[in-house]
C-alpha positions as CSV (number, residue, x, y, z in Angstrom):
1,X,-28.7,32.4,-27.3
2,X,-29.8,30.3,-23.5
3,X,-28.0,27.5,-24.0
4,X,-24.9,29.8,-24.5
5,X,-25.4,31.7,-21.1
6,X,-26.3,27.9,-19.6
7,X,-22.8,26.5,-20.8
8,X,-21.1,30.2,-19.8
9,X,-22.6,30.2,-16.0
10,X,-22.1,26.6,-15.4
11,X,-18.1,27.2,-16.6
12,X,-18.0,30.0,-14.4
13,X,-19.4,28.5,-11.5
14,X,-16.5,25.8,-12.2
15,X,-14.0,27.8,-12.5
16,X,-14.9,29.7,-9.3
17,X,-15.3,26.4,-7.3
18,X,-11.5,25.5,-8.3
19,X,-10.2,28.8,-7.1
20,X,-12.0,28.2,-3.8
21,X,-10.7,24.9,-3.4
22,X,-7.2,25.7,-4.5
23,X,-6.9,28.1,-2.1
24,X,-7.9,26.3,1.0
25,X,-5.4,23.6,0.0
26,X,-2.6,26.0,-0.5
27,X,-3.7,28.0,2.8
28,X,-3.6,24.6,4.5
29,X,0.2,23.1,3.1
30,X,1.2,26.7,3.5
31,X,0.1,26.3,7.8
32,X,1.5,23.1,7.4
33,X,5.1,24.0,6.8
34,X,4.7,26.9,8.9
35,X,3.6,24.8,11.9
36,X,6.5,22.5,11.5
37,X,8.8,25.8,11.5
38,X,10.6,25.2,14.9
39,X,9.8,21.9,16.4
40,X,12.5,19.7,17.5
41,X,12.6,16.2,16.7
42,X,11.5,14.8,19.9
43,X,8.5,17.1,19.5
44,X,8.1,15.0,16.6
45,X,8.5,11.2,18.0
46,X,8.2,12.1,21.8
47,X,11.1,10.9,23.8
48,X,10.1,7.0,24.6
49,X,9.2,6.3,21.2
50,X,8.9,2.6,19.5
51,X,9.2,2.8,15.7
52,X,6.8,0.9,13.6
53,X,7.7,-1.0,10.4
54,X,4.7,-2.0,8.7
55,X,6.0,-4.8,6.2
56,X,2.5,-4.5,4.6
57,X,3.8,-1.1,3.3
58,X,5.1,-1.1,-0.4
59,X,7.8,0.9,-0.6
60,X,9.2,2.2,-3.8
61,X,12.6,3.4,-4.4
62,X,11.3,7.3,-4.3
63,X,9.7,8.5,-1.7
64,X,6.2,9.2,-2.4
65,X,4.4,12.4,-1.1
66,X,1.2,12.6,-0.2
67,X,-0.6,16.1,-1.3
68,X,-3.0,15.6,1.5
69,X,-0.6,15.2,4.2
70,X,-0.5,18.6,5.9
71,X,-3.8,18.3,6.1
72,X,-4.0,15.3,8.6
73,X,-1.9,14.4,12.3
74,X,-2.7,10.1,10.7
75,X,-1.5,11.0,6.8
76,X,2.3,10.8,6.2
77,X,4.8,11.3,3.5
78,X,5.7,7.5,2.2
79,X,9.7,6.7,2.4
80,X,11.4,5.4,-0.3
81,X,13.6,2.3,0.1
82,X,17.0,3.9,1.0
83,X,15.2,6.6,3.4
84,X,13.8,3.2,5.6
85,X,17.5,2.2,5.7
86,X,18.7,5.2,7.1
87,X,16.1,5.9,9.2
88,X,16.7,2.5,11.0
89,X,20.4,3.3,11.2
90,X,19.5,7.3,12.4
91,X,17.8,5.3,14.8
92,X,20.1,2.8,16.3
93,X,22.2,5.9,18.1
94,X,18.7,8.1,18.5
95,X,17.8,8.1,22.3
96,X,14.0,9.3,21.5
97,X,13.7,5.7,20.2
98,X,13.8,2.4,22.3
99,X,13.1,-0.2,19.6
100,X,11.5,-1.5,16.8
101,X,8.1,-3.1,16.3
102,X,7.4,-4.8,13.1
103,X,4.0,-5.6,11.5
104,X,4.9,-9.0,10.0
105,X,1.4,-10.1,8.7
106,X,2.4,-9.3,4.9
107,X,5.0,-7.8,2.8
108,X,4.3,-5.8,0.1
109,X,7.9,-5.4,-1.2
110,X,10.2,-7.7,-3.6
111,X,13.3,-9.5,-2.0
112,X,16.0,-7.6,-2.6
113,X,14.5,-4.9,-0.8
114,X,13.6,-7.2,2.5
115,X,17.0,-8.2,2.0
116,X,18.3,-4.4,2.9
117,X,15.6,-4.1,5.7
118,X,17.1,-6.9,7.3
119,X,20.0,-6.2,7.1
120,X,19.6,-2.9,8.5
121,X,17.7,-4.9,11.4
122,X,20.4,-7.0,12.0
123,X,22.6,-3.8,12.4
124,X,20.2,-1.8,14.6
125,X,20.2,-5.0,16.7
126,X,24.1,-4.3,17.8
127,X,23.0,-1.3,19.6
128,X,21.2,-3.3,22.0
129,X,17.8,-1.7,21.3
130,X,14.9,-4.5,21.0
131,X,13.0,-5.6,18.0
132,X,9.6,-7.3,18.4
133,X,7.4,-9.1,15.7
134,X,4.0,-10.4,15.4
135,X,1.5,-10.9,12.7
136,X,-1.8,-12.8,13.1
137,X,-1.0,-14.9,10.3
138,X,2.8,-14.7,9.0
139,X,3.4,-14.8,5.0
140,X,6.5,-16.0,3.7
141,X,8.1,-12.8,2.9
142,X,7.6,-10.9,6.1
143,X,9.0,-13.9,7.8
144,X,12.1,-13.6,6.3
145,X,12.7,-10.1,7.4
146,X,11.4,-10.0,10.6
147,X,12.9,-13.8,12.2
148,X,15.9,-11.4,12.8
149,X,14.0,-10.0,15.7
150,X,14.5,-10.9,19.6
151,X,10.9,-11.7,20.0
152,X,8.7,-12.9,17.0
153,X,5.2,-13.8,18.0
154,X,2.3,-15.2,16.0
155,X,-1.3,-15.4,16.7
156,X,-2.4,-18.7,18.8
157,X,-5.3,-18.8,16.0
158,X,-3.3,-17.5,13.2
159,X,-0.6,-19.5,11.5
160,X,2.7,-19.0,9.5
161,X,3.4,-20.0,5.7
162,X,6.8,-22.0,5.6
163,X,6.6,-22.9,1.9
164,X,8.9,-23.1,-1.2
165,X,8.9,-20.5,-4.0
166,X,6.8,-20.6,-7.5
167,X,6.8,-18.4,-10.5
168,X,3.4,-19.1,-12.7
169,X,2.3,-17.4,-16.2
170,X,-0.7,-16.9,-17.6
171,X,-0.6,-18.3,-21.4
172,X,-2.5,-16.4,-24.0
173,X,-2.0,-18.2,-27.2
174,X,-5.1,-20.5,-26.8
175,X,-7.4,-17.3,-26.3
176,X,-5.7,-15.1,-29.6
177,X,-6.1,-18.1,-31.3
178,X,-9.8,-18.2,-31.0
179,X,-9.8,-14.5,-31.4
180,X,-7.6,-14.9,-34.8
181,X,-5.1,-13.1,-33.7
182,X,-1.9,-14.0,-34.4
183,X,1.5,-12.4,-32.8
184,X,4.6,-12.7,-34.8
185,X,7.2,-12.4,-32.9
186,X,11.1,-12.3,-33.0
187,X,13.9,-12.6,-30.5
188,X,16.8,-13.2,-29.9
189,X,18.2,-15.8,-26.9
190,X,16.8,-19.2,-26.1
191,X,15.5,-17.8,-22.4
192,X,14.6,-14.8,-23.6
193,X,10.7,-15.5,-22.6
194,X,9.0,-12.6,-22.3
195,X,7.1,-13.4,-25.4
196,X,6.3,-17.2,-24.6
197,X,2.9,-16.5,-23.3
198,X,1.9,-15.3,-26.9
199,X,3.8,-18.4,-29.2
200,X,3.3,-21.1,-26.5
201,X,0.9,-22.9,-24.8
202,X,3.0,-24.1,-21.7
203,X,6.2,-23.2,-20.4
204,X,9.3,-24.2,-23.0
205,X,12.2,-26.3,-21.7
206,X,14.5,-23.6,-21.6
207,X,12.4,-21.5,-19.5
208,X,11.8,-24.4,-16.9
209,X,15.5,-24.5,-16.6
210,X,16.3,-20.8,-15.8
211,X,13.6,-20.3,-13.5
212,X,13.8,-23.9,-11.5
213,X,17.6,-22.9,-10.8
214,X,16.6,-18.7,-10.3
215,X,14.0,-20.3,-7.6
216,X,16.4,-22.9,-6.1
217,X,19.1,-20.0,-5.8
218,X,16.7,-17.9,-4.0
219,X,14.4,-20.2,-1.6
220,X,18.4,-21.8,-0.4
221,X,19.6,-18.2,0.5
222,X,16.6,-17.4,2.5
223,X,17.1,-20.9,3.8
224,X,20.1,-20.5,5.3
225,X,20.0,-17.0,6.6
226,X,16.9,-18.2,8.3
227,X,18.6,-21.4,9.7
228,X,21.5,-19.1,10.6
229,X,19.2,-16.3,12.9
230,X,17.1,-18.5,14.5
231,X,19.9,-21.3,15.4
232,X,18.2,-23.9,13.3
233,X,19.5,-26.9,11.4
234,X,18.8,-26.2,7.4
235,X,18.2,-29.6,6.6
236,X,15.1,-29.6,9.4
237,X,13.8,-26.5,7.7
238,X,14.0,-27.6,4.2
239,X,11.9,-30.7,5.3
240,X,9.8,-28.6,7.1
241,X,8.5,-27.0,3.6
242,X,9.1,-30.6,1.8
243,X,7.1,-32.4,4.0
244,X,4.7,-29.3,4.8
245,X,4.8,-29.9,8.2
246,X,4.4,-26.1,9.1
247,X,0.0,-25.8,9.1
248,X,-0.4,-24.3,12.4
249,X,0.6,-21.3,14.6
250,X,2.0,-24.3,17.0
251,X,3.3,-26.2,14.0
252,X,5.6,-23.2,13.5
253,X,6.3,-22.6,17.9
254,X,7.0,-26.6,17.8
255,X,9.6,-26.6,14.9
256,X,11.1,-23.0,16.6
257,X,10.0,-21.0,14.1
258,X,8.7,-18.4,16.3
259,X,9.3,-17.7,19.9
260,X,5.6,-17.8,21.5
261,X,1.9,-17.8,20.4
262,X,0.2,-14.8,21.4
263,X,-2.5,-12.0,20.7
264,X,-1.8,-8.3,19.7
265,X,-2.8,-7.2,23.1
266,X,-0.2,-9.7,24.6
267,X,2.8,-8.4,22.4
268,X,2.1,-5.0,23.0
269,X,2.1,-5.3,26.8
270,X,5.4,-7.3,26.7
271,X,6.6,-3.7,24.9
272,X,4.8,-1.5,27.5
273,X,6.9,-3.7,30.1
274,X,10.0,-2.8,27.8
275,X,9.6,0.4,28.0
276,X,8.0,1.0,31.6
277,X,4.9,2.2,29.9
278,X,1.6,1.4,32.4
279,X,-0.8,0.5,30.1
280,X,-0.2,-0.6,25.9
281,X,-2.5,2.8,25.4
282,X,0.6,4.8,26.5
283,X,2.9,3.3,23.8
284,X,4.0,6.1,21.4
285,X,4.3,4.2,18.6
286,X,5.8,6.2,15.8
287,X,5.3,5.1,11.7
288,X,8.4,5.3,9.4
289,X,6.5,8.5,7.7
290,X,6.1,10.6,11.0
291,X,9.8,9.7,12.0
292,X,10.8,10.5,8.0
293,X,9.5,14.0,8.5
294,X,11.1,14.5,12.1
295,X,14.8,13.2,11.0
296,X,15.0,13.5,6.9
297,X,16.6,16.7,7.3
298,X,20.0,14.6,9.2
299,X,20.2,12.3,6.9
300,X,21.9,13.2,3.8
301,X,25.7,14.1,5.3
302,X,27.5,17.4,5.3
303,X,30.1,18.9,3.6
304,X,30.8,21.2,0.5
305,X,31.1,17.9,-2.2
306,X,28.1,16.0,-3.3
307,X,27.0,12.4,-4.3
308,X,24.3,12.3,-6.6
309,X,22.1,9.2,-6.1
310,X,19.7,9.1,-9.1
311,X,16.8,6.9,-8.1
312,X,15.6,4.8,-11.3
313,X,12.2,2.6,-11.1
314,X,10.0,1.0,-13.5
315,X,10.0,0.2,-17.4
316,X,12.7,2.1,-19.6
317,X,10.4,4.6,-22.1
318,X,10.7,7.1,-24.4
319,X,9.8,10.6,-23.9
320,X,9.0,11.8,-20.4
321,X,8.0,9.2,-17.5
322,X,5.0,8.9,-15.7
323,X,5.4,7.8,-12.1
324,X,7.6,3.8,-11.5
325,X,8.8,4.7,-15.1
326,X,12.1,5.8,-16.3
327,X,11.6,7.9,-19.4
328,X,14.0,9.1,-21.8
329,X,14.2,12.6,-21.5
330,X,14.0,13.1,-17.6
331,X,17.0,10.5,-16.7
332,X,19.5,11.4,-20.0
333,X,18.9,14.9,-18.4
334,X,19.4,14.0,-14.5
335,X,22.8,11.8,-15.3
336,X,23.6,14.7,-17.5
337,X,23.3,17.4,-14.8
338,X,25.0,15.4,-12.3
339,X,27.9,14.8,-14.9
340,X,28.5,18.3,-15.6
341,X,27.9,19.7,-12.1
342,X,31.0,20.6,-10.2
343,X,30.3,19.6,-6.9
344,X,29.6,16.5,-7.4
345,X,32.1,14.3,-7.5
346,X,30.5,10.9,-8.3
347,X,27.1,9.3,-9.3
348,X,24.9,6.3,-7.9
349,X,21.9,4.9,-9.9
350,X,20.1,3.1,-7.4
351,X,17.9,0.7,-10.6
352,X,15.1,-1.0,-10.0
353,X,14.1,-2.3,-13.4
354,X,13.3,-5.5,-15.6
355,X,14.3,-3.1,-19.0
356,X,12.2,-1.9,-21.6
357,X,13.3,-0.1,-24.7
358,X,16.2,-1.2,-26.2
359,X,17.0,2.1,-27.5
360,X,16.0,4.4,-24.7
361,X,18.5,1.9,-22.9
362,X,21.6,2.5,-25.3
363,X,21.1,6.3,-24.7
364,X,21.1,5.6,-21.3
365,X,24.1,3.9,-21.2
366,X,25.8,6.3,-23.6
367,X,25.0,9.1,-21.1
368,X,26.6,6.7,-17.9
369,X,29.6,6.1,-20.2
370,X,30.0,10.0,-20.9
371,X,29.9,10.4,-17.3
372,X,32.3,7.6,-16.4
373,X,34.7,9.6,-17.9
374,X,34.9,12.5,-15.5
375,X,33.7,11.1,-12.2
376,X,33.3,7.5,-10.4
377,X,29.6,5.8,-11.4
378,X,28.6,3.1,-9.2
379,X,25.5,0.9,-9.7
380,X,23.0,-0.5,-7.2
381,X,20.5,-2.9,-8.3
382,X,17.2,-3.5,-6.4
383,X,14.6,-5.7,-6.4
384,X,15.2,-6.3,-9.7
385,X,18.0,-5.0,-12.7
386,X,17.7,-7.3,-15.8
387,X,17.8,-7.2,-19.3
388,X,17.7,-3.2,-20.4
389,X,17.9,-2.0,-16.7
390,X,21.4,-4.2,-17.0
391,X,21.9,-2.7,-20.3
392,X,22.1,0.8,-19.2
393,X,24.3,-0.3,-16.2
394,X,27.0,-2.7,-17.9
395,X,29.5,-0.2,-18.3
396,X,29.6,1.4,-14.7
397,X,32.7,1.5,-12.5
398,X,31.2,-1.1,-10.0
399,X,27.9,-3.0,-9.9
400,X,26.6,-4.1,-6.4
401,X,23.4,-6.6,-6.6
402,X,21.4,-8.1,-3.6
403,X,22.1,-11.8,-3.1
404,X,18.1,-12.0,-4.5
405,X,18.0,-9.6,-7.0
406,X,17.1,-10.5,-10.3
407,X,19.5,-9.7,-13.4
408,X,21.0,-10.6,-16.5
409,X,18.1,-11.4,-18.9
410,X,20.6,-10.3,-22.1
411,X,18.3,-10.7,-24.8
412,X,16.1,-8.7,-27.3
413,X,12.6,-9.4,-28.6
414,X,10.1,-7.4,-31.6
415,X,6.5,-8.2,-32.0
416,X,3.7,-7.3,-34.2
417,X,0.0,-8.2,-33.9
418,X,-1.3,-9.5,-36.8
419,X,-4.9,-9.0,-36.6
420,X,-6.4,-9.0,-40.2
421,X,-8.6,-12.1,-39.0
422,X,-9.9,-11.0,-36.4
423,X,-11.5,-7.7,-37.9
424,X,-12.9,-9.6,-40.8
425,X,-14.3,-13.1,-39.7
426,X,-15.2,-11.2,-36.0
427,X,-16.4,-7.6,-36.5
428,X,-16.7,-7.7,-40.4
429,X,-13.9,-4.8,-40.8
430,X,-11.8,-4.8,-43.9
431,X,-8.8,-2.0,-45.0
432,X,-7.7,-0.9,-48.4
433,X,-5.8,1.8,-49.7
434,X,-3.1,3.2,-51.9
435,X,0.8,3.6,-51.9
436,X,3.9,4.6,-53.4
437,X,6.3,1.6,-52.8
438,X,6.2,-1.1,-54.6
439,X,6.9,-2.9,-50.8
440,X,4.2,-1.8,-48.2
441,X,6.2,0.6,-45.7
442,X,4.0,0.7,-42.6
443,X,3.7,-2.3,-40.2
444,X,-0.1,-2.2,-39.4
445,X,-1.7,-4.7,-37.0
446,X,-4.9,-5.0,-39.9
447,X,-2.2,-6.7,-42.3
448,X,0.6,-9.6,-41.9
449,X,3.9,-8.8,-42.4
450,X,5.8,-9.3,-45.8
451,X,8.9,-11.2,-45.9
452,X,11.0,-8.2,-46.6
453,X,9.6,-7.3,-43.0
454,X,10.0,-10.0,-41.5
455,X,13.6,-10.3,-42.8
456,X,13.9,-6.3,-41.7
457,X,12.6,-6.9,-38.1
458,X,14.6,-9.9,-37.8
459,X,17.9,-8.6,-38.6
460,X,17.2,-5.5,-36.4
461,X,16.8,-7.6,-33.2
462,X,19.8,-9.6,-34.0
463,X,21.6,-6.1,-34.2
464,X,20.5,-4.8,-31.2
465,X,21.2,-7.9,-29.7
466,X,24.6,-7.9,-30.8
467,X,25.4,-4.4,-29.6
468,X,23.9,-5.3,-25.9
469,X,26.4,-8.1,-25.9
470,X,29.2,-5.8,-27.0
471,X,28.1,-3.6,-24.6
472,X,28.4,-5.4,-21.8
473,X,31.2,-7.5,-22.7
474,X,33.1,-4.1,-22.7
475,X,32.1,-3.2,-19.7
476,X,32.6,-6.2,-17.7
477,X,35.9,-7.2,-19.7
478,X,34.5,-10.1,-21.0
479,X,34.3,-11.3,-24.3
480,X,31.4,-11.4,-26.5
481,X,31.1,-15.0,-26.7
482,X,31.6,-15.7,-23.1
483,X,28.4,-12.7,-22.4
484,X,26.7,-14.6,-25.2
485,X,27.3,-18.0,-23.2
486,X,25.8,-16.4,-20.2
487,X,23.4,-14.3,-21.6
488,X,20.8,-15.4,-24.1
489,X,17.7,-14.0,-22.2
490,X,18.6,-15.9,-19.5
491,X,18.1,-14.4,-15.7
492,X,20.3,-14.9,-13.0
493,X,20.3,-14.1,-9.5
494,X,22.5,-11.5,-8.0
495,X,24.4,-14.3,-6.2
496,X,24.8,-16.1,-9.2
497,X,25.8,-12.9,-11.2
498,X,28.5,-11.9,-8.9
499,X,30.0,-15.7,-9.8
500,X,29.1,-14.9,-13.3
501,X,30.8,-11.5,-13.4
502,X,27.7,-9.8,-14.2
503,X,28.2,-7.8,-11.1
504,X,30.9,-6.8,-8.6
505,X,30.0,-7.0,-5.1
506,X,26.8,-8.4,-3.1
507,X,25.3,-5.2,-1.4
508,X,22.9,-2.6,-1.0
509,X,22.6,1.3,-2.0
510,X,24.5,1.9,1.0
511,X,27.4,0.2,0.2
512,X,27.3,1.6,-3.1
513,X,27.4,4.8,-2.0
514,X,30.1,3.9,0.4
515,X,32.0,2.4,-2.4
516,X,31.6,6.0,-4.8
517,X,33.1,8.1,-1.7
518,X,35.5,6.0,-1.8
519,X,36.6,6.2,-5.4
520,X,36.3,9.8,-5.4
521,X,38.0,10.4,-2.3
522,X,35.4,11.9,-0.1
523,X,35.7,11.8,3.6
524,X,32.5,13.5,4.3
525,X,30.0,14.4,1.5
526,X,26.6,15.4,1.0
527,X,23.6,13.3,-0.9
528,X,21.2,14.7,-4.1
529,X,18.6,12.6,-4.8
530,X,17.1,12.7,-8.1
531,X,14.6,13.1,-9.2
532,X,13.6,16.2,-7.1
533,X,10.0,16.4,-5.3
534,X,7.1,18.0,-7.9
535,X,6.0,20.7,-7.1
536,X,2.5,20.9,-4.7
537,X,0.3,21.6,-7.9
538,X,1.7,19.3,-10.3
539,X,1.7,16.2,-7.2
540,X,-2.2,17.0,-6.4
541,X,-3.2,16.8,-10.1
542,X,-1.1,13.6,-10.9
543,X,-2.3,12.1,-7.8
544,X,-5.6,12.6,-8.2
545,X,-5.5,11.5,-12.4
546,X,-3.6,8.6,-11.1
547,X,-6.2,7.3,-8.7
548,X,-9.3,7.9,-10.4
549,X,-7.7,5.7,-13.1
550,X,-6.1,3.2,-10.7
551,X,-10.1,2.6,-8.9
552,X,-12.3,2.9,-12.2
553,X,-9.9,-0.2,-13.5
554,X,-10.3,-1.7,-10.4
555,X,-13.7,-1.3,-9.8
556,X,-14.8,-2.6,-13.2
557,X,-12.1,-5.8,-13.9
558,X,-11.0,-6.5,-9.8
559,X,-7.7,-7.2,-8.4
560,X,-6.9,-10.2,-10.7
561,X,-8.3,-7.7,-14.1
562,X,-6.0,-5.2,-12.8
563,X,-2.9,-7.2,-13.6
564,X,-4.1,-8.7,-16.5
565,X,-5.0,-4.9,-17.7
566,X,-1.4,-4.1,-16.7
567,X,0.1,-7.3,-18.8
568,X,-2.5,-6.4,-22.2
569,X,-1.3,-2.3,-22.0
570,X,2.5,-3.3,-22.2
571,X,2.0,-5.6,-24.7
572,X,-0.1,-3.0,-26.7
573,X,2.7,-0.3,-26.1
574,X,5.6,-2.6,-26.6
575,X,4.3,-3.4,-30.3
576,X,6.6,-2.7,-33.1
577,X,9.4,-1.6,-30.9
578,X,12.3,-3.6,-30.0
579,X,12.3,-4.8,-26.2
580,X,15.3,-5.6,-24.0
581,X,13.2,-6.6,-21.2
582,X,11.9,-9.5,-18.8
583,X,8.2,-10.8,-19.3
584,X,5.5,-8.6,-18.3
585,X,3.9,-11.1,-16.3
586,X,6.9,-12.0,-13.8
587,X,5.9,-13.2,-10.2
588,X,7.8,-15.4,-7.5
589,X,5.0,-16.7,-5.1
590,X,5.7,-18.8,-1.8
């Protein structure tokens, strides 16, 4: 009885504590909303504002809501990629904004996103307002965005990365051999390298060929755009890379990659002079998150007609999705909802995904095809739209990609792990049982596949590959033979994808929206964005669960361990499920 009361009162105390905490959270959240009512844009941004673009901040396709933002003057929601682009465009004519300051130390964004930010900044410069950029040490990707600035400065004792690109993978075959775990792999496409780290100890010739060409396309684009922006000879810039001539900040200045060597306070002093402020502490720097709260109501257009903009980011999975995933149930519903909404005149899908489940990709392909029969469907590729991401998109009326988008990878694989020897020899565990069929019907990791099971899986993979190439051939108005010749799991840049007919135009999400409006014959429209934001309580709980999980993994394994954990988890979750996706670990390292 004493134990019962102890548990009862402990539970009651926890419940009371939760209610009290929830009450204060709710009061604070509501008060933050009430306090925001009636505030003008100038109340939020001030009259002599300098917009701050911190490239070290990673921007997802969807905005990320901070449930604690309403309780602090220094915490803000993180806008999405298209929000950033719209804000830069809006700031162009906003009299409150005098210029933009780019923090160019690092760049937490992909190459496609960087391209779209860069283009938006180039357009902003047409207003005559200034753009300054600074970094103590300027990374390669950050420099590509920041080199459009009127002035780009580097710390005199810092440096600047001006090197080539590298793609590297970790190969696990040796470890699996030592553990006596045998991956049984089935694939269609000689370039389909997603499973290569499990079945080889080094890069295959086919994979080396495709990555060499892909990196060459991307690096050449960066090189030529930089040369044009900086008024430099591209041959000189290439020599700087090949001969590693940029070792110090002074080297960067001598080769005119930066405009000067200054400390942070000196750069801020120059900005203060630009806007006629008496000191650097008087500068009204406005973070993008704060500016977003001030102007977001003015970014979605006007009118009764709508264009649905659906953000799809992450692995393509069955069921409901978590953050950074494209879940079948939710996205099938969203596309269907946009299709059946009479006020929605066109659909734009913004996708940033290396693929995932082949079956889910097929199901979402169908939903988009049904939508296309009723209204224009335009797709915008972000950093990557390959394999399953390309599968579901290929039948759109028009496809836009950035020059450095990673696309293609038309191929399929499936894998099963045979850990029988691992369990028996390493752990001393064996398995036994009975069955009603002559052949074992269940595929498990504690026994090897039979010949019949192997044949079944390979036939399934080949069948899906045929369906995949057929969908692409139909959507892109090409023959299956042609699609197979550029398929086979091979990845391409967006620029090369345009030449091959995989995409229709080079451009970003705004270009895709403009195209959709033209196709729907809309002069004005209101944007409706999906998925819609979570409610406050769900957001609070989900953020808490994810932060606790991420923190515990990072504390136990470290940053590199987190990457290994994610890769192994994805291998585990995809075992036995046919996949149309890029390699689990696919990095371009400057």
